[in-house]
N, C-alpha and C positions, 0 to 999 in steps of 0.2 A: 235606811228607809225611814223617813220622817213619818211619825204617826199621823193618821188622817185627821185626828183631832187638832193637830198643830199645823196643818198645811195652810190654813187661812187663805184658801184660794178664792179669788174674786172672779165671778163670772163675767166674761167679756168675749167679744168677737173680734177684738182688735188685730189678733194675729191669725185668725182662722183662714184668711185668704192671702197668705204671704205670697207675693208675686215672685215669678221665677227669677227675675233679675236680682232682686234682693237676696234670694236664696243662694244663687250661685256666688255672689259676693261674700256671703257669710260662710259658705261651705269651706273655703280655703283650698289648699293644694294637697292635703294629706291623702285623700282617696284616689285622686288621679295618679299621684306618684306611686301609690302602693301597687298598682297594676303593672308597673314597669320594673319593679325591683325583683331580681332573681331570688328564689327562695333560699334562705339560709335556715335550715331546719334546726330549731332548738327545742328539745323536749322541755316543756314548761314545768314539769315536775321532776326533772332529772338533770344531771350534770352534763350529759353528752351533747356535743354540738357537731354537726356535720353539714356539708353543703351538697344539696341535691336539687334536681329539677323535678317538679311534680306537675302533671297535667290533670287538673281537676275537671271531672265531668260536670255538666250542668245539672243542677238540682231543682226540684220543684218545691217552692216554699208553700205556705198556706196563706189564705186570706184572713184578715182579722175576723174574729167572731165573738159573740156575747154569750156563748153556751156555758153551761155549768159543767165543763169538762176540762181535762188537760188534753188539748188537741195537739197532735204532732204531725209533722210533714210525712209524706209517704216514705216508707223505708225506715221508719223509726218506731220503736216500741219502748214502753217503760215498765219496770218492775217496781212495785210498792215495797220500799225498803223498811220503813217504819213510820208509824203514825203517833200523834200525841196520845199519851197515856199508856202506850204499850210497854211491857216490861223489858228491861235490858239485863236484869238480875233479880234475885229474890228480894233485894232491898230497894232497887230504884226503877223508875219509869222514865220514859222519854218526855221531855219538857214541851212547852207550848211555843207557838209562833217561831218555828225554826227559820234561821237565816243562813249565814255563812257556813259553808262546809269545807273541810280539808281532809284529804285522804293521805295518810302516812303509811306507805307500804311496809310490810313486815321485814323485807330485805330490799336491797337496791333493785329498783325497776320491777319489783314484784307487783304485777297488776291484778292479781286475783285474791289477795289477802292482805289485810292491814287494819289500821285503826282509823276510824272516821270520827272527826270532831264536828259537832254541829252547834252553832249559836242558838240561844233562845232569847229573843229580843224583848218581848213585853207580853202582857196578858190581856185577855178580854174577860173582865170579871164575871160576866154573865155565864160564860162557859166554865171558867176555872174554879171560881169560888161560890158561884150562885148569887153574887151581889148584884142587885138590879138598880142601884142608885136611888134617885128620888130623895125623899126625906129620911131614908134609912141611914143608919150609921154602920160603917163596916166594922165587923167584929175582929178581934185579934185572931180568932181561928180562921176567918176568911183571908186575912192578910197573910197568915202563915201558909195557906194553900197556894196563894199567889207567889210568895217568896220561893217556894219549892220549884215552881214551873219556869223560872227565868234562869239565866246563866248559860250553861252549856252541857253537852253530853259527849262523853268519850265511849266508844263501843267498838269492839272487834267485829269486822265483817269479812265475809268470805264468799267467793263465787263457787256455787256447787257444780256437780257434774252436769246438771241440766242447764247451766249457763246463767242461772239466776243468783242474784246477790241476796244474802241473808245475814242477820245479826247472829253472832255466835253467843248464845245465851249463857250467862253466868261466867263469861270469860273474866279473868282477873283484871283486865284493863277496863271493863265496863263500870263506869261510875258517873256521877253527876257533880258538877259545880253549880251552886245556886245562891240564893239570897242569904243563906246561913253559913256559907263557907268562909273560914278565916283565911285571909290572904295578906301576906306582908307587903310593905312598901319597899321597893328597891331605891332607897335614898338615904342620904346621910343625916337627915333631920326627921323628926316626927311630923306627921300631918295632923293638925288639930289634936295635939297631945297624945297621939297614938302611933305605934310603929306598924299597925296593920288595919285593914278594913274588914268589916263583916259583910261578905257577899260580893258577887259581881252581877251586874244587871244591865239592861238596855243593850245587850250584846248584839251588835249589828253585823258589820262585815269584819274582815281581819286579814291575816297573812300567815305565812310560814317562814320560819327562820332557816338559814343555811344548815343549821344543825338539827332540824326536824322538830322543833317545838312550835306551838301554835301561838299566834298573836290574836287575841280576841278583843274587840274594841267596844268600850262603853259609850253609847251614844246619848240618848235622851234621858240622862240620869235624873234631871230635875223633875221628871214625871213621878219619881218614886220618893225622893227625899228633898225636893224643892231646890232652889238656888238661894244663895246668900245675898242679902243687901249689905254691901260692905260699908255703907254710910252709917247704918245704925245696928247692924248685926242681925236683923230680923230675917225670917225665911220668906221666900217668895214662891208660892205654889205655881206649878205650870198650868197651862190650859187643860192638860189631860192629867189630872191629879189623882193618883191611886191611893193616896193617904196613908202610906205605910208609916211615915214619920210620927203619926199620932199614936202608934203602938210601939214602934221601934225608932226612937229619936236619934238615929245615926247622922253624923254631920254630912252635908252634901259634898264637902271637899274630899270625902273618901271615895267618890265616884266620878266618872268621866275620864278614866285613864285607859291606857293600853295595857292589857293583862297578858302575861306570858304563861302558857300552860305546858307542862311536860306530859306528853301523851302516855309515856311509860308509867309514870308514878302518880299523875294527877296533881302534883304540886304546882303552885302558881305564885306569881308575884306581879305587883302593879308597878309600872315603870314611870316614875315621876318626871324624869328628864325629857320625856316626849310631850309633856304638857297636858293640861286638862281642858277638854272641850267636848263637843258632841262628835267624838271620833267615829268616822264611818269605817275606816280600814287603816292598816299599817303595812306598807309594802317595802321590802328590804332589798337593797343592792349591796352585795359584799364587794369591797374594794380589793385589789390584788394583795395588799398587805394585811387583810383580815379585818380591817375596820369596816364599820357599817354606815350606810346611808339609809335613812328611813323616811319615806314620804307618807304624810297623813293629811286628811282633810277634815274640816269642821262642817258637818251637814246641817246647815241652817242658812236662811236667807242672809246675804251680806256678811258671811263669815269667810275665813281665810284658809289658805293652803300652806303646809309646813314641810320643812326638811330638817332632819337631825343628822349631823355629821359627827360620827364617833371619833374620839381621840385615842382610844385603845382598842386592841383587837377584840372583836366580838362583844364589845361593851355597849349596853343600852342605857347606861347611867352616866358615862363620862364622855362628854362632847358638847357641842353647841347646837341649839335649836334656832332655826331661821324661819322667817315668814316671807312669803312671796309678794313682791311688788310687781305685778304683771304689767303695769304701765311703763315702768322703767326697765323691766327685765332684770330685776335684782333680787337676790336673797338678802334679807335684812336681819342682822343679828338680834336675838332676844336675850343675849347675855347681859346680866345686870351691870357688870363692870364696863361694858362697851357703850352703854346708853344712859346719858345724863337724865333724859326724860323718864326712864324707868327708875333711876335712883331718886328722883323727886317724888314719884308716885308710890313706890313700893319699898318695903323695908329690906328685902333680900331676894335672891334668886328663887327661893321656894315660893314666895308670894307671887312673883312674876309667873311662875308655872301654874299655880293654882288659879290665878286670874288671867289666864292666857288671852282670852278674847279682848279684854281691856288693853293688855300690854301690846298685842299685835297691832291694834289701831293706833296706839301712841307712836309707834316707830315707823308707821307708814305701810302696813300690810294692806293689800288690796281686797276690799269686800267682793266676794264672788257669788255666783248663783248656785248655792248649795253644792259645794264640792263633795262628792260622795266617793265612789270607788276610784282606785288608782292602780294602773298596771304598767309595767315596763315592756315595751314592744321588743320581743326577742330577736327581731330582724333589724330594725333601725336603731334600737336603743333609746328611742324617744319615750318620754313619760306621758301617758294618756290619763286624763282626769275627766271623769263624768261630772258635768255640771247639770244637775237634774232640771231645775227651772228656778225662776224667781218671779212669781206672778205679780207681786206689788210693783215691780219694775217693768212689767210688760213682756217678760220672757216666759212664755207658756210651754214651749216645747223642749227647751234645753239644748245642750250640745256636748260633744266630747272635745275637750281641749288637748292640744298637742304641745308639749313643752320640750324644747331641745336645749339641753345643757351645752354651754359653750365648749367647743372642741370635743364634745361627747364625754366630758369629764364630770362625773357625778359630784365631785367636790367643788366644782365651779360655783362662784357666787354671782354669776350672770347667766342669762338664758334668753331664749326667744320663745314667746308664746303665740300660738295661732290656733285657729279652729280646724280640727281634724274632720269632724262630721257634725252637721247641724240637724237637729230634730225638726220635723214639720211634715205637712201633708205630702210634699214631693218625695221625701226620703222614706215615708211610711212608718215612722216611729215618733214617739214623744217621751220625754222625761227619762233619759238614759240613767241607769243605775249601776248594778254590778257588772263587772267585765271579767273575761278570761281569754287567754290565748290557748289554742289547741296545739298539737304536736308539730304542726307545720306553720304556725304563726297566723292562722285565721283568727279574727277578732270576733268573740261572742259577747253579747251584752243583753241585759234584761231591761224592762221598762218599769217605771214607778209612777203611774198615774193614780192620783188619789181616788179611793173608792167613792168618795162623795161627788167626784166630778167625772168618773168613768162613764162613757157612753153619753156624755152631755157636751154641749158646745164649750170650748172649741175642740174637744177631744173625741167627738162622736165617731169620726171616721176610723179611729184606732181600735174601737171596741174594747175588749178586755186587755189587760196587760199581757206582754209577750216576751219571747226569747228570740233573738236575732243573731245572724252571722253576717260578717263582711269577708268575702273570699279575697285572697291575695292574687290568685292566678286564674287563668281560664277566661272564657267569654263573659262570665259574670263578675269578674274582679271589680271590686269597689262598690258593687251593688249591695244594698241592705236587703237581706232575705229573711222573712219571718219563718222561724222553725217551729215555734210552739205558741199556743194561746192558753192562758191561765183560766181556771174556774172563776165563777162570779165573785167579785170583790177581792180576789186574790192577787198577789204579785209573785213572780218567780224570782228566786234569790239564790245567791251562793253557788253559781256554776263552778264545778271543779272537775278536771279530767283525771282519770287513772293514768299511770305512766305510759301505758300502751295506746292511749287515746280511744280505746274501744268502749269506754263507759264515761258518761257525763253524769255526775251526781248533781242534783238540783233540788232545792227546797221549794215547796208550794206553801206560801205563808198567808195567813189570815183569810182563808176562804170564808165567805159569809160574814165579814166584819161589820156590815151595816145592819145585821139582824137586830131587831129591837126587843124581841122576846123569843122564847122557845116555841111559841105558836106562830111567829112571823119570821122564819128563817129565810134568808136570801140565797143560801146555798146548802146543798146536802152532800157536797164532795168530801171525801172520795167514796163513801159507802152507799150513797144514793138513797132512794126511798124517802122516808121521813126522818132519817138519821141526822144528827147534828153535824155541822162541818168540822173537819179536823185538819190542822196543818200537818204536813207530812214531807218526807224525803223520798225521792224516786231516783232510780238508776236508769238512765236512757242509753239505749244501744241500737244497733241495726246497720243495715247496708249503707244507708245514706250517711251516717256518721263516719263510717269507714271510708266511703268514697270522698267525702269532703277533705279527708286527710291523706288520701292516696294509700290507704291501708289495704293490703291484699286480703 
């Protein structure tokens, strides 16, 4: 989720009245085809695969709204799992602006107890440290408060006899990773004279490995420790500069990586071989011989989409990183030895990976419209990529791209890219972001309309951000149905299903982010009244969720 301060959205009406003929041409064949495919039921958080036919009853979605509520479709309810600042142990509290969630069951297919990982992407200084900006200088104490509230949370959760989820307080698994955590680099060379980084931050979306560890992705790292000007070595602050480097001058090259976290121990490592950029997520496909293919996107205007193919079983450090050229349908190697243009520009593979954005353009990577989340369709095997938008290029509503690897081979170096689903007034959504498949392969996704543009042209018909589902079977197959609407200024992030499909974990991120002072709050969710807004994680359940998946 690109921070609203960095959206740089330009107000326009150019695409507000997209005509139907253009829309149909842009939509592609994905949705129409989905309605005809027999269900091959793949548990998205489990290993079992079986073929069944499911008849899904029609469901009633909700209309877009601008209320300061988490609104849900009929037949759905939510339990508040945890809010910012609430304790998880005697030592630690839940962090700010929660994003990606991942549920790791305590045992295979255990759907009522396990460890929940939650990303914490960034801070709003007014709420976290009390810093109000202006001519004031942020103190070291304020920076340290902010450093604590990013990173991620591990916590044991359990469903009680009343059917409600709760955090198991003081469980040994409950811990925080934050801006102070020492994390080693998984690489054969030091990164800016160090074998480790201090902290993980800007943690946006992520993934889960086949062996049950978490991949959490560092996105807009430059907001915290700047970016490097490699011509003169100077630092370049971002448009949303939280100024941590003024008190803790850690090198920017230590951030922008995919970080693996062991939920049992809390130990972590940063994977250099996957490259450095504004990673939104990391999605793994394990090959029959145990080697890994990892897809990841760079969430910024005109940045690229990547694939790592491992050369050894379950290794995230040995293999080759490729960038997608969607115009030619080719994966282009970013291996130093393969590309003279890289040899002319950089000194070695480590520098290529650190300066991934430059390297990808040099070898012909295609600039895309903010590639964010990535999911592999459990039925077709296609790779879906949410392209949120690219306002400077006139793409206001975004789309979900479908990538078909040649012959269904994830090691293939050729592919076909097409549009699976286009955003717009006719489809009823804009700016697709996080995605998830449920237990029968229905596609769920959230939207990421900037708070500064929400409820304004050309986004006024969409109201607040939402959660949507695209059913695979039944009379509503292929139709985009809105399931939830977020509170004011918020976005819904990190959808993740329990193994039995009866619970959908969901983050409510940055409610009230456009508040200018404690006296001018734009949201009071979730506590209402005059309380300050707080990001939180909820557990959604109910008859409609079961019905969508054919669960008795």
